[in-house]
TORKOL-4160 file (C-alpha; in steps of 0.2 Angstrom, whole numbers, padded with zeros to 4 digits, m for minus):
465
<pt num="1" X="m0043" Y="m0128" Z="0046"/>
<pt num="2" X="m0029" Y="m0117" Z="0039"/>
<pt num="3" X="m0038" Y="m0101" Z="0034"/>
<pt num="4" X="m0029" Y="m0101" Z="0017"/>
<pt num="5" X="m0039" Y="m0117" Z="0012"/>
<pt num="6" X="m0055" Y="m0108" Z="0011"/>
<pt num="7" X="m0049" Y="m0099" Z="m0005"/>
<pt num="8" X="m0043" Y="m0115" Z="m0014"/>
<pt num="9" X="m0056" Y="m0112" Z="m0028"/>
<pt num="10" X="m0054" Y="m0093" Z="m0030"/>
<pt num="11" X="m0049" Y="m0090" Z="m0048"/>
<pt num="12" X="m0041" Y="m0073" Z="m0043"/>
<pt num="13" X="m0031" Y="m0078" Z="m0028"/>
<pt num="14" X="m0013" Y="m0077" Z="m0032"/>
<pt num="15" X="m0003" Y="m0094" Z="m0029"/>
<pt num="16" X="0016" Y="m0089" Z="m0029"/>
<pt num="17" X="0014" Y="m0070" Z="m0023"/>
<pt num="18" X="0012" Y="m0068" Z="m0005"/>
<pt num="19" X="m0005" Y="m0064" Z="0002"/>
<pt num="20" X="m0011" Y="m0063" Z="0020"/>
<pt num="21" X="m0020" Y="m0079" Z="0026"/>
<pt num="22" X="m0037" Y="m0070" Z="0024"/>
<pt num="23" X="m0044" Y="m0053" Z="0025"/>
<pt num="24" X="m0035" Y="m0036" Z="0022"/>
<pt num="25" X="m0017" Y="m0033" Z="0018"/>
<pt num="26" X="m0008" Y="m0017" Z="0014"/>
<pt num="27" X="0010" Y="m0010" Z="0016"/>
<pt num="28" X="0025" Y="m0021" Z="0019"/>
<pt num="29" X="0033" Y="m0016" Z="0036"/>
<pt num="30" X="0049" Y="m0021" Z="0046"/>
<pt num="31" X="0057" Y="m0030" Z="0032"/>
<pt num="32" X="0073" Y="m0038" Z="0039"/>
<pt num="33" X="0085" Y="m0053" Z="0036"/>
<pt num="34" X="0089" Y="m0059" Z="0054"/>
<pt num="35" X="0098" Y="m0075" Z="0059"/>
<pt num="36" X="0096" Y="m0083" Z="0042"/>
<pt num="37" X="0077" Y="m0079" Z="0041"/>
<pt num="38" X="0068" Y="m0066" Z="0030"/>
<pt num="39" X="0054" Y="m0058" Z="0040"/>
<pt num="40" X="0040" Y="m0049" Z="0031"/>
<pt num="41" X="0029" Y="m0039" Z="0042"/>
<pt num="42" X="0014" Y="m0030" Z="0035"/>
<pt num="43" X="m0002" Y="m0020" Z="0038"/>
<pt num="44" X="m0016" Y="m0032" Z="0042"/>
<pt num="45" X="m0034" Y="m0031" Z="0047"/>
<pt num="46" X="m0037" Y="m0048" Z="0056"/>
<pt num="47" X="m0055" Y="m0046" Z="0057"/>
<pt num="48" X="m0062" Y="m0041" Z="0039"/>
<pt num="49" X="m0057" Y="m0039" Z="0021"/>
<pt num="50" X="m0056" Y="m0020" Z="0022"/>
<pt num="51" X="m0045" Y="m0007" Z="0029"/>
<pt num="52" X="m0046" Y="m0005" Z="0048"/>
<pt num="53" X="m0040" Y="m0011" Z="0065"/>
<pt num="54" X="m0022" Y="m0010" Z="0059"/>
<pt num="55" X="m0010" Y="m0023" Z="0066"/>
<pt num="56" X="0006" Y="m0030" Z="0060"/>
<pt num="57" X="0004" Y="m0047" Z="0052"/>
<pt num="58" X="0020" Y="m0058" Z="0050"/>
<pt num="59" X="0027" Y="m0071" Z="0038"/>
<pt num="60" X="0044" Y="m0079" Z="0038"/>
<pt num="61" X="0055" Y="m0087" Z="0024"/>
<pt num="62" X="0072" Y="m0095" Z="0023"/>
<pt num="63" X="0073" Y="m0092" Z="0004"/>
<pt num="64" X="0064" Y="m0076" Z="0001"/>
<pt num="65" X="0050" Y="m0085" Z="m0009"/>
<pt num="66" X="0042" Y="m0099" Z="0001"/>
<pt num="67" X="0033" Y="m0090" Z="0015"/>
<pt num="68" X="0026" Y="m0097" Z="0032"/>
<pt num="69" X="0013" Y="m0088" Z="0042"/>
<pt num="70" X="0018" Y="m0082" Z="0059"/>
<pt num="71" X="0007" Y="m0076" Z="0074"/>
<pt num="72" X="0002" Y="m0057" Z="0074"/>
<pt num="73" X="0017" Y="m0047" Z="0078"/>
<pt num="74" X="0010" Y="m0030" Z="0084"/>
<pt num="75" X="m0008" Y="m0025" Z="0090"/>
<pt num="76" X="m0016" Y="m0008" Z="0094"/>
<pt num="77" X="m0016" Y="m0012" Z="0113"/>
<pt num="78" X="m0009" Y="0004" Z="0121"/>
<pt num="79" X="m0016" Y="0021" Z="0123"/>
<pt num="80" X="m0004" Y="0029" Z="0111"/>
<pt num="81" X="m0008" Y="0016" Z="0097"/>
<pt num="82" X="m0026" Y="0012" Z="0101"/>
<pt num="83" X="m0032" Y="0018" Z="0084"/>
<pt num="84" X="m0019" Y="0008" Z="0074"/>
<pt num="85" X="m0001" Y="0001" Z="0073"/>
<pt num="86" X="0003" Y="0009" Z="0057"/>
<pt num="87" X="0018" Y="0007" Z="0045"/>
<pt num="88" X="0036" Y="0006" Z="0050"/>
<pt num="89" X="0053" Y="m0002" Z="0048"/>
<pt num="90" X="0066" Y="m0013" Z="0057"/>
<pt num="91" X="0084" Y="m0010" Z="0061"/>
<pt num="92" X="0097" Y="m0019" Z="0071"/>
<pt num="93" X="0103" Y="m0008" Z="0086"/>
<pt num="94" X="0116" Y="m0015" Z="0099"/>
<pt num="95" X="0115" Y="m0032" Z="0091"/>
<pt num="96" X="0096" Y="m0034" Z="0092"/>
<pt num="97" X="0082" Y="m0030" Z="0080"/>
<pt num="98" X="0071" Y="m0015" Z="0084"/>
<pt num="99" X="0054" Y="m0012" Z="0076"/>
<pt num="100" X="0050" Y="0006" Z="0073"/>
<pt num="101" X="0031" Y="0009" Z="0069"/>
<pt num="102" X="0018" Y="0023" Z="0069"/>
<pt num="103" X="0007" Y="0023" Z="0084"/>
<pt num="104" X="m0010" Y="0031" Z="0081"/>
<pt num="105" X="m0021" Y="0039" Z="0094"/>
<pt num="106" X="m0032" Y="0050" Z="0083"/>
<pt num="107" X="m0027" Y="0063" Z="0077"/>
<pt num="108" X="m0009" Y="0060" Z="0083"/>
<pt num="109" X="0002" Y="0048" Z="0073"/>
<pt num="110" X="0019" Y="0047" Z="0082"/>
<pt num="111" X="0035" Y="0035" Z="0081"/>
<pt num="112" X="0035" Y="0021" Z="0093"/>
<pt num="113" X="0047" Y="0006" Z="0096"/>
<pt num="114" X="0045" Y="m0012" Z="0100"/>
<pt num="115" X="0058" Y="m0025" Z="0104"/>
<pt num="116" X="0057" Y="m0044" Z="0100"/>
<pt num="117" X="0058" Y="m0055" Z="0115"/>
<pt num="118" X="0068" Y="m0069" Z="0106"/>
<pt num="119" X="0076" Y="m0072" Z="0089"/>
<pt num="120" X="0060" Y="m0079" Z="0081"/>
<pt num="121" X="0053" Y="m0061" Z="0081"/>
<pt num="122" X="0036" Y="m0068" Z="0086"/>
<pt num="123" X="0032" Y="m0059" Z="0102"/>
<pt num="124" X="0037" Y="m0041" Z="0106"/>
<pt num="125" X="0037" Y="m0029" Z="0121"/>
<pt num="126" X="0034" Y="m0010" Z="0118"/>
<pt num="127" X="0046" Y="0004" Z="0123"/>
<pt num="128" X="0040" Y="0012" Z="0140"/>
<pt num="129" X="0045" Y="0029" Z="0133"/>
<pt num="130" X="0033" Y="0027" Z="0118"/>
<pt num="131" X="0030" Y="0038" Z="0108"/>
<pt num="132" X="0049" Y="0042" Z="0106"/>
<pt num="133" X="0045" Y="0058" Z="0097"/>
<pt num="134" X="0031" Y="0067" Z="0107"/>
<pt num="135" X="0025" Y="0079" Z="0093"/>
<pt num="136" X="0028" Y="0084" Z="0075"/>
<pt num="137" X="0040" Y="0098" Z="0074"/>
<pt num="138" X="0041" Y="0113" Z="0061"/>
<pt num="139" X="0022" Y="0116" Z="0058"/>
<pt num="140" X="0020" Y="0098" Z="0051"/>
<pt num="141" X="0003" Y="0091" Z="0050"/>
<pt num="142" X="m0004" Y="0076" Z="0060"/>
<pt num="143" X="0001" Y="0065" Z="0046"/>
<pt num="144" X="0017" Y="0061" Z="0053"/>
<pt num="145" X="0020" Y="0042" Z="0050"/>
<pt num="146" X="0030" Y="0029" Z="0041"/>
<pt num="147" X="0049" Y="0027" Z="0044"/>
<pt num="148" X="0065" Y="0025" Z="0036"/>
<pt num="149" X="0081" Y="0023" Z="0047"/>
<pt num="150" X="0099" Y="0021" Z="0043"/>
<pt num="151" X="0116" Y="0022" Z="0052"/>
<pt num="152" X="0130" Y="0033" Z="0048"/>
<pt num="153" X="0144" Y="0032" Z="0061"/>
<pt num="154" X="0138" Y="0034" Z="0079"/>
<pt num="155" X="0121" Y="0041" Z="0073"/>
<pt num="156" X="0105" Y="0034" Z="0068"/>
<pt num="157" X="0096" Y="0045" Z="0055"/>
<pt num="158" X="0077" Y="0044" Z="0053"/>
<pt num="159" X="0065" Y="0052" Z="0041"/>
<pt num="160" X="0046" Y="0051" Z="0041"/>
<pt num="161" X="0032" Y="0054" Z="0029"/>
<pt num="162" X="0023" Y="0071" Z="0032"/>
<pt num="163" X="0018" Y="0088" Z="0025"/>
<pt num="164" X="0015" Y="0105" Z="0031"/>
<pt num="165" X="m0002" Y="0107" Z="0022"/>
<pt num="166" X="0006" Y="0114" Z="0006"/>
<pt num="167" X="0022" Y="0104" Z="0004"/>
<pt num="168" X="0026" Y="0086" Z="0005"/>
<pt num="169" X="0040" Y="0085" Z="0018"/>
<pt num="170" X="0052" Y="0071" Z="0024"/>
<pt num="171" X="0058" Y="0078" Z="0041"/>
<pt num="172" X="0075" Y="0072" Z="0047"/>
<pt num="173" X="0080" Y="0067" Z="0064"/>
<pt num="174" X="0095" Y="0059" Z="0072"/>
<pt num="175" X="0098" Y="0049" Z="0088"/>
<pt num="176" X="0111" Y="0038" Z="0096"/>
<pt num="177" X="0099" Y="0026" Z="0105"/>
<pt num="178" X="0083" Y="0027" Z="0095"/>
<pt num="179" X="0074" Y="0035" Z="0109"/>
<pt num="180" X="0080" Y="0052" Z="0110"/>
<pt num="181" X="0079" Y="0061" Z="0094"/>
<pt num="182" X="0086" Y="0078" Z="0088"/>
<pt num="183" X="0077" Y="0087" Z="0074"/>
<pt num="184" X="0088" Y="0092" Z="0060"/>
<pt num="185" X="0076" Y="0100" Z="0048"/>
<pt num="186" X="0067" Y="0096" Z="0031"/>
<pt num="187" X="0078" Y="0083" Z="0022"/>
<pt num="188" X="0067" Y="0086" Z="0006"/>
<pt num="189" X="0051" Y="0095" Z="0002"/>
<pt num="190" X="0041" Y="0095" Z="m0014"/>
<pt num="191" X="0037" Y="0110" Z="m0024"/>
<pt num="192" X="0023" Y="0101" Z="m0033"/>
<pt num="193" X="0008" Y="0107" Z="m0022"/>
<pt num="194" X="m0005" Y="0098" Z="m0033"/>
<pt num="195" X="0002" Y="0080" Z="m0033"/>
<pt num="196" X="0013" Y="0080" Z="m0019"/>
<pt num="197" X="0006" Y="0086" Z="m0002"/>
<pt num="198" X="0011" Y="0072" Z="0009"/>
<pt num="199" X="0026" Y="0060" Z="0007"/>
<pt num="200" X="0019" Y="0043" Z="0012"/>
<pt num="201" X="0030" Y="0028" Z="0015"/>
<pt num="202" X="0048" Y="0036" Z="0012"/>
<pt num="203" X="0062" Y="0024" Z="0009"/>
<pt num="204" X="0080" Y="0031" Z="0009"/>
<pt num="205" X="0097" Y="0022" Z="0005"/>
<pt num="206" X="0114" Y="0024" Z="m0002"/>
<pt num="207" X="0118" Y="0015" Z="m0019"/>
<pt num="208" X="0133" Y="0017" Z="m0031"/>
<pt num="209" X="0140" Y="0033" Z="m0023"/>
<pt num="210" X="0123" Y="0042" Z="m0023"/>
<pt num="211" X="0107" Y="0041" Z="m0012"/>
<pt num="212" X="0090" Y="0036" Z="m0017"/>
<pt num="213" X="0073" Y="0043" Z="m0010"/>
<pt num="214" X="0058" Y="0033" Z="m0014"/>
<pt num="215" X="0040" Y="0039" Z="m0009"/>
<pt num="216" X="0022" Y="0037" Z="m0012"/>
<pt num="217" X="0015" Y="0055" Z="m0013"/>
<pt num="218" X="m0003" Y="0060" Z="m0009"/>
<pt num="219" X="m0014" Y="0064" Z="m0018"/>
<pt num="220" X="m0003" Y="0057" Z="m0033"/>
<pt num="221" X="m0005" Y="0039" Z="m0026"/>
<pt num="222" X="0010" Y="0033" Z="m0037"/>
<pt num="223" X="0027" Y="0028" Z="m0032"/>
<pt num="224" X="0042" Y="0038" Z="m0037"/>
<pt num="225" X="0061" Y="0037" Z="m0035"/>
<pt num="226" X="0074" Y="0051" Z="m0034"/>
<pt num="227" X="0092" Y="0049" Z="m0035"/>
<pt num="228" X="0105" Y="0062" Z="m0030"/>
<pt num="229" X="0116" Y="0069" Z="m0016"/>
<pt num="230" X="0114" Y="0069" Z="0003"/>
<pt num="231" X="0125" Y="0080" Z="0013"/>
<pt num="232" X="0120" Y="0074" Z="0030"/>
<pt num="233" X="0105" Y="0086" Z="0032"/>
<pt num="234" X="0098" Y="0089" Z="0014"/>
<pt num="235" X="0094" Y="0078" Z="0000"/>
<pt num="236" X="0096" Y="0086" Z="m0017"/>
<pt num="237" X="0089" Y="0075" Z="m0031"/>
<pt num="238" X="0096" Y="0075" Z="m0049"/>
<pt num="239" X="0085" Y="0062" Z="m0057"/>
<pt num="240" X="0067" Y="0055" Z="m0054"/>
<pt num="241" X="0055" Y="0043" Z="m0062"/>
<pt num="242" X="0042" Y="0030" Z="m0058"/>
<pt num="243" X="0046" Y="0015" Z="m0048"/>
<pt num="244" X="0032" Y="0005" Z="m0056"/>
<pt num="245" X="0020" Y="0012" Z="m0070"/>
<pt num="246" X="0005" Y="0002" Z="m0064"/>
<pt num="247" X="m0008" Y="0011" Z="m0053"/>
<pt num="248" X="m0009" Y="m0005" Z="m0042"/>
<pt num="249" X="0008" Y="m0004" Z="m0035"/>
<pt num="250" X="0010" Y="0006" Z="m0019"/>
<pt num="251" X="0020" Y="0009" Z="m0002"/>
<pt num="252" X="0035" Y="m0002" Z="m0006"/>
<pt num="253" X="0049" Y="m0005" Z="0007"/>
<pt num="254" X="0067" Y="m0010" Z="0004"/>
<pt num="255" X="0080" Y="m0018" Z="0015"/>
<pt num="256" X="0098" Y="m0024" Z="0014"/>
<pt num="257" X="0100" Y="m0043" Z="0017"/>
<pt num="258" X="0115" Y="m0052" Z="0024"/>
<pt num="259" X="0121" Y="m0054" Z="0006"/>
<pt num="260" X="0122" Y="m0035" Z="0004"/>
<pt num="261" X="0108" Y="m0034" Z="m0008"/>
<pt num="262" X="0095" Y="m0020" Z="m0008"/>
<pt num="263" X="0078" Y="m0030" Z="m0009"/>
<pt num="264" X="0061" Y="m0021" Z="m0012"/>
<pt num="265" X="0044" Y="m0028" Z="m0009"/>
<pt num="266" X="0028" Y="m0018" Z="m0013"/>
<pt num="267" X="0010" Y="m0019" Z="m0010"/>
<pt num="268" X="m0002" Y="m0022" Z="m0025"/>
<pt num="269" X="m0019" Y="m0015" Z="m0022"/>
<pt num="270" X="m0035" Y="m0023" Z="m0029"/>
<pt num="271" X="m0041" Y="m0015" Z="m0045"/>
<pt num="272" X="m0059" Y="m0021" Z="m0043"/>
<pt num="273" X="m0074" Y="m0015" Z="m0034"/>
<pt num="274" X="m0073" Y="m0016" Z="m0015"/>
<pt num="275" X="m0089" Y="m0026" Z="m0013"/>
<pt num="276" X="m0081" Y="m0040" Z="m0024"/>
<pt num="277" X="m0066" Y="m0040" Z="m0012"/>
<pt num="278" X="m0076" Y="m0041" Z="0004"/>
<pt num="279" X="m0086" Y="m0055" Z="m0004"/>
<pt num="280" X="m0070" Y="m0064" Z="m0008"/>
<pt num="281" X="m0064" Y="m0063" Z="0009"/>
<pt num="282" X="m0047" Y="m0055" Z="0006"/>
<pt num="283" X="m0038" Y="m0040" Z="m0002"/>
<pt num="284" X="m0020" Y="m0036" Z="m0006"/>
<pt num="285" X="m0005" Y="m0045" Z="m0012"/>
<pt num="286" X="0014" Y="m0042" Z="m0011"/>
<pt num="287" X="0025" Y="m0041" Z="m0027"/>
<pt num="288" X="0039" Y="m0053" Z="m0030"/>
<pt num="289" X="0055" Y="m0047" Z="m0021"/>
<pt num="290" X="0065" Y="m0035" Z="m0032"/>
<pt num="291" X="0084" Y="m0031" Z="m0032"/>
<pt num="292" X="0086" Y="m0012" Z="m0033"/>
<pt num="293" X="0102" Y="m0002" Z="m0037"/>
<pt num="294" X="0107" Y="0013" Z="m0046"/>
<pt num="295" X="0117" Y="0011" Z="m0062"/>
<pt num="296" X="0132" Y="0022" Z="m0067"/>
<pt num="297" X="0120" Y="0036" Z="m0074"/>
<pt num="298" X="0111" Y="0037" Z="m0057"/>
<pt num="299" X="0095" Y="0028" Z="m0064"/>
<pt num="300" X="0087" Y="0015" Z="m0053"/>
<pt num="301" X="0087" Y="m0003" Z="m0059"/>
<pt num="302" X="0076" Y="m0017" Z="m0055"/>
<pt num="303" X="0078" Y="m0036" Z="m0057"/>
<pt num="304" X="0068" Y="m0050" Z="m0049"/>
<pt num="305" X="0077" Y="m0059" Z="m0035"/>
<pt num="306" X="0086" Y="m0074" Z="m0042"/>
<pt num="307" X="0077" Y="m0085" Z="m0028"/>
<pt num="308" X="0061" Y="m0083" Z="m0038"/>
<pt num="309" X="0068" Y="m0096" Z="m0050"/>
<pt num="310" X="0065" Y="m0109" Z="m0037"/>
<pt num="311" X="0047" Y="m0107" Z="m0040"/>
<pt num="312" X="0048" Y="m0112" Z="m0059"/>
<pt num="313" X="0041" Y="m0129" Z="m0064"/>
<pt num="314" X="0040" Y="m0138" Z="m0080"/>
<pt num="315" X="0045" Y="m0130" Z="m0096"/>
<pt num="316" X="0031" Y="m0127" Z="m0108"/>
<pt num="317" X="0040" Y="m0118" Z="m0122"/>
<pt num="318" X="0058" Y="m0115" Z="m0126"/>
<pt num="319" X="0062" Y="m0107" Z="m0143"/>
<pt num="320" X="0079" Y="m0100" Z="m0150"/>
<pt num="321" X="0082" Y="m0089" Z="m0164"/>
<pt num="322" X="0065" Y="m0089" Z="m0173"/>
<pt num="323" X="0053" Y="m0076" Z="m0180"/>
<pt num="324" X="0036" Y="m0070" Z="m0173"/>
<pt num="325" X="0026" Y="m0082" Z="m0183"/>
<pt num="326" X="0035" Y="m0097" Z="m0175"/>
<pt num="327" X="0033" Y="m0089" Z="m0158"/>
<pt num="328" X="0014" Y="m0087" Z="m0161"/>
<pt num="329" X="0012" Y="m0105" Z="m0166"/>
<pt num="330" X="0022" Y="m0111" Z="m0151"/>
<pt num="331" X="0012" Y="m0101" Z="m0138"/>
<pt num="332" X="m0005" Y="m0107" Z="m0146"/>
<pt num="333" X="m0002" Y="m0123" Z="m0135"/>
<pt num="334" X="0002" Y="m0114" Z="m0119"/>
<pt num="335" X="m0012" Y="m0114" Z="m0106"/>
<pt num="336" X="m0011" Y="m0108" Z="m0088"/>
<pt num="337" X="m0014" Y="m0094" Z="m0076"/>
<pt num="338" X="0002" Y="m0096" Z="m0065"/>
<pt num="339" X="0016" Y="m0094" Z="m0078"/>
<pt num="340" X="0033" Y="m0085" Z="m0081"/>
<pt num="341" X="0037" Y="m0079" Z="m0099"/>
<pt num="342" X="0055" Y="m0074" Z="m0103"/>
<pt num="343" X="0057" Y="m0067" Z="m0120"/>
<pt num="344" X="0072" Y="m0059" Z="m0128"/>
<pt num="345" X="0065" Y="m0049" Z="m0142"/>
<pt num="346" X="0073" Y="m0040" Z="m0157"/>
<pt num="347" X="0064" Y="m0027" Z="m0168"/>
<pt num="348" X="0069" Y="m0015" Z="m0181"/>
<pt num="349" X="0061" Y="0001" Z="m0188"/>
<pt num="350" X="0042" Y="0003" Z="m0184"/>
<pt num="351" X="0040" Y="m0015" Z="m0178"/>
<pt num="352" X="0029" Y="m0020" Z="m0163"/>
<pt num="353" X="0029" Y="m0036" Z="m0153"/>
<pt num="354" X="0015" Y="m0041" Z="m0141"/>
<pt num="355" X="0012" Y="m0054" Z="m0129"/>
<pt num="356" X="m0006" Y="m0057" Z="m0123"/>
<pt num="357" X="m0009" Y="m0066" Z="m0106"/>
<pt num="358" X="m0025" Y="m0071" Z="m0097"/>
<pt num="359" X="m0033" Y="m0073" Z="m0114"/>
<pt num="360" X="m0050" Y="m0081" Z="m0117"/>
<pt num="361" X="m0054" Y="m0083" Z="m0136"/>
<pt num="362" X="m0072" Y="m0086" Z="m0132"/>
<pt num="363" X="m0075" Y="m0070" Z="m0123"/>
<pt num="364" X="m0061" Y="m0059" Z="m0130"/>
<pt num="365" X="m0053" Y="m0056" Z="m0113"/>
<pt num="366" X="m0034" Y="m0053" Z="m0113"/>
<pt num="367" X="m0021" Y="m0042" Z="m0106"/>
<pt num="368" X="m0009" Y="m0036" Z="m0119"/>
<pt num="369" X="0009" Y="m0031" Z="m0116"/>
<pt num="370" X="0017" Y="m0023" Z="m0131"/>
<pt num="371" X="0034" Y="m0016" Z="m0136"/>
<pt num="372" X="0034" Y="m0002" Z="m0149"/>
<pt num="373" X="0051" Y="m0001" Z="m0156"/>
<pt num="374" X="0049" Y="0015" Z="m0165"/>
<pt num="375" X="0042" Y="0025" Z="m0150"/>
<pt num="376" X="0054" Y="0015" Z="m0139"/>
<pt num="377" X="0039" Y="0012" Z="m0126"/>
<pt num="378" X="0031" Y="m0001" Z="m0116"/>
<pt num="379" X="0012" Y="m0002" Z="m0117"/>
<pt num="380" X="0002" Y="m0013" Z="m0104"/>
<pt num="381" X="m0016" Y="m0013" Z="m0110"/>
<pt num="382" X="m0030" Y="m0019" Z="m0098"/>
<pt num="383" X="m0044" Y="m0012" Z="m0108"/>
<pt num="384" X="m0050" Y="m0030" Z="m0113"/>
<pt num="385" X="m0044" Y="m0039" Z="m0097"/>
<pt num="386" X="m0061" Y="m0042" Z="m0090"/>
<pt num="387" X="m0079" Y="m0041" Z="m0095"/>
<pt num="388" X="m0083" Y="m0036" Z="m0077"/>
<pt num="389" X="m0085" Y="m0017" Z="m0078"/>
<pt num="390" X="m0081" Y="m0016" Z="m0060"/>
<pt num="391" X="m0063" Y="m0019" Z="m0063"/>
<pt num="392" X="m0049" Y="m0008" Z="m0069"/>
<pt num="393" X="m0048" Y="m0006" Z="m0088"/>
<pt num="394" X="m0033" Y="0006" Z="m0089"/>
<pt num="395" X="m0019" Y="0006" Z="m0102"/>
<pt num="396" X="m0001" Y="0011" Z="m0095"/>
<pt num="397" X="0012" Y="0018" Z="m0107"/>
<pt num="398" X="0030" Y="0022" Z="m0102"/>
<pt num="399" X="0045" Y="0026" Z="m0112"/>
<pt num="400" X="0059" Y="0013" Z="m0111"/>
<pt num="401" X="0077" Y="0017" Z="m0106"/>
<pt num="402" X="0087" Y="0026" Z="m0119"/>
<pt num="403" X="0099" Y="0010" Z="m0121"/>
<pt num="404" X="0085" Y="m0002" Z="m0125"/>
<pt num="405" X="0089" Y="0000" Z="m0144"/>
<pt num="406" X="0084" Y="m0015" Z="m0155"/>
<pt num="407" X="0083" Y="m0028" Z="m0142"/>
<pt num="408" X="0072" Y="m0030" Z="m0126"/>
<pt num="409" X="0072" Y="m0042" Z="m0112"/>
<pt num="410" X="0054" Y="m0044" Z="m0107"/>
<pt num="411" X="0049" Y="m0055" Z="m0092"/>
<pt num="412" X="0031" Y="m0057" Z="m0087"/>
<pt num="413" X="0025" Y="m0065" Z="m0071"/>
<pt num="414" X="0007" Y="m0071" Z="m0072"/>
<pt num="415" X="m0001" Y="m0076" Z="m0056"/>
<pt num="416" X="m0020" Y="m0077" Z="m0058"/>
<pt num="417" X="m0025" Y="m0059" Z="m0054"/>
<pt num="418" X="m0008" Y="m0051" Z="m0053"/>
<pt num="419" X="0004" Y="m0048" Z="m0068"/>
<pt num="420" X="0022" Y="m0041" Z="m0065"/>
<pt num="421" X="0031" Y="m0035" Z="m0081"/>
<pt num="422" X="0049" Y="m0031" Z="m0082"/>
<pt num="423" X="0055" Y="m0023" Z="m0098"/>
<pt num="424" X="0074" Y="m0022" Z="m0097"/>
<pt num="425" X="0081" Y="m0016" Z="m0080"/>
<pt num="426" X="0073" Y="0001" Z="m0079"/>
<pt num="427" X="0054" Y="m0002" Z="m0082"/>
<pt num="428" X="0042" Y="m0012" Z="m0071"/>
<pt num="429" X="0023" Y="m0013" Z="m0072"/>
<pt num="430" X="0012" Y="m0022" Z="m0060"/>
<pt num="431" X="m0006" Y="m0025" Z="m0065"/>
<pt num="432" X="m0022" Y="m0033" Z="m0057"/>
<pt num="433" X="m0034" Y="m0042" Z="m0068"/>
<pt num="434" X="m0050" Y="m0052" Z="m0065"/>
<pt num="435" X="m0056" Y="m0061" Z="m0081"/>
<pt num="436" X="m0074" Y="m0068" Z="m0080"/>
<pt num="437" X="m0069" Y="m0082" Z="m0092"/>
<pt num="438" X="m0056" Y="m0096" Z="m0089"/>
<pt num="439" X="m0043" Y="m0084" Z="m0098"/>
<pt num="440" X="m0029" Y="m0098" Z="m0099"/>
<pt num="441" X="m0021" Y="m0094" Z="m0116"/>
<pt num="442" X="m0006" Y="m0084" Z="m0120"/>
<pt num="443" X="m0003" Y="m0077" Z="m0138"/>
<pt num="444" X="0011" Y="m0069" Z="m0147"/>
<pt num="445" X="0009" Y="m0056" Z="m0161"/>
<pt num="446" X="0021" Y="m0046" Z="m0171"/>
<pt num="447" X="0020" Y="m0032" Z="m0184"/>
<pt num="448" X="0035" Y="m0028" Z="m0195"/>
<pt num="449" X="0052" Y="m0035" Z="m0193"/>
<pt num="450" X="0052" Y="m0044" Z="m0176"/>
<pt num="451" X="0063" Y="m0058" Z="m0171"/>
<pt num="452" X="0064" Y="m0069" Z="m0155"/>
<pt num="453" X="0082" Y="m0073" Z="m0149"/>
<pt num="454" X="0074" Y="m0084" Z="m0135"/>
<pt num="455" X="0057" Y="m0087" Z="m0128"/>
<pt num="456" X="0054" Y="m0098" Z="m0112"/>
<pt num="457" X="0038" Y="m0101" Z="m0104"/>
<pt num="458" X="0037" Y="m0111" Z="m0088"/>
<pt num="459" X="0024" Y="m0115" Z="m0075"/>
<pt num="460" X="0025" Y="m0108" Z="m0058"/>
<pt num="461" X="0023" Y="m0116" Z="m0041"/>
<pt num="462" X="0014" Y="m0110" Z="m0026"/>
<pt num="463" X="0024" Y="m0102" Z="m0012"/>
<pt num="464" X="0012" Y="m0098" Z="0003"/>
<pt num="465" X="0011" Y="m0110" Z="0017"/>
């Protein structure tokens, strides 16, 4: 039996977001578009629904949204990685993909290479010279893991996530063959000794004449982006903000596909008690693919990859140019827990518009997404999302981009226990919710002068195979 079939009746198991076949999933790894196929590797425990025994799981897709499970890609089977095959990335060197991962032999975490044995990227051989960097330089701690690699001219440049016990640090190396690395110094180090002591999962790329550094610092455990100038040795940030305001979102990775798009996928952790996850038999889900790029001001923008539209099914509501009362009436008849809601809203003065999803009138459970026009902020409220007290009941609030003005495009992707919210191009919030009731309803409420230019609700179809 396909292991996915055992979860057919799980009301919290996402249907069109990628999940592992079973057990534990965390960071996306080795994202690559190769020979017309998208490859998603990920941190995976093939034995149980909790962290441990880290392998690389593997899934493939030809359209970025319908995923097929592939055999395990990398296993902890060598002395230098016996305690785990941790996170890494993929590059194409001399015309062939190369996987760069962190081999763990406690307490050491060091860079290693693996080469696919054919174009399907299903079996690998490991580099005989592993680990290719023998030790962490510059008084960096043993947390010396996770990789971002890019090419400039004849050189490969490589940063890792690390720290020196006080500062979070991204050490920079360069190489011509991916095996022999020269240390160039600290590309960036944090001056926030409280929240940023270790840069986990660094991601670095050029966009619109600048560079972007994305990381998940510890102990902050939130994902931030910085944009600024890279001189070949040092990155100097000019702006910074959150990648996703939800606490579930973590450890994203991005890659450039054959169409030149920078595509990001992130891990959304569970926001319920660990015992519930172990009992369910699975943990972790990936976000929908996001196209990321800097705008002319140097701010990072996000939009859902257009391929996601292929998952859209029947239209349940389609309104044009109406007021909040009409939207409220139309949504009263919407029922479902795998939906996409696309709303172009207008508001003036101190008006506020709210869309509640996963709503159960009998229990009062709901997750409310609100736009406060006067404060120019997004509020994602989970305080009533579940009667189960062993789940998150947070409320996330974020200022919207300065150019939001009187109109906001609000796109909400509901997939059972995961909700992704896009407010304009600059603000995203990912949530995990676990209602005890059926929570199939969607509602629209408004205060003050609110108009709806367009409102579309469509059912979404499953994507995991």
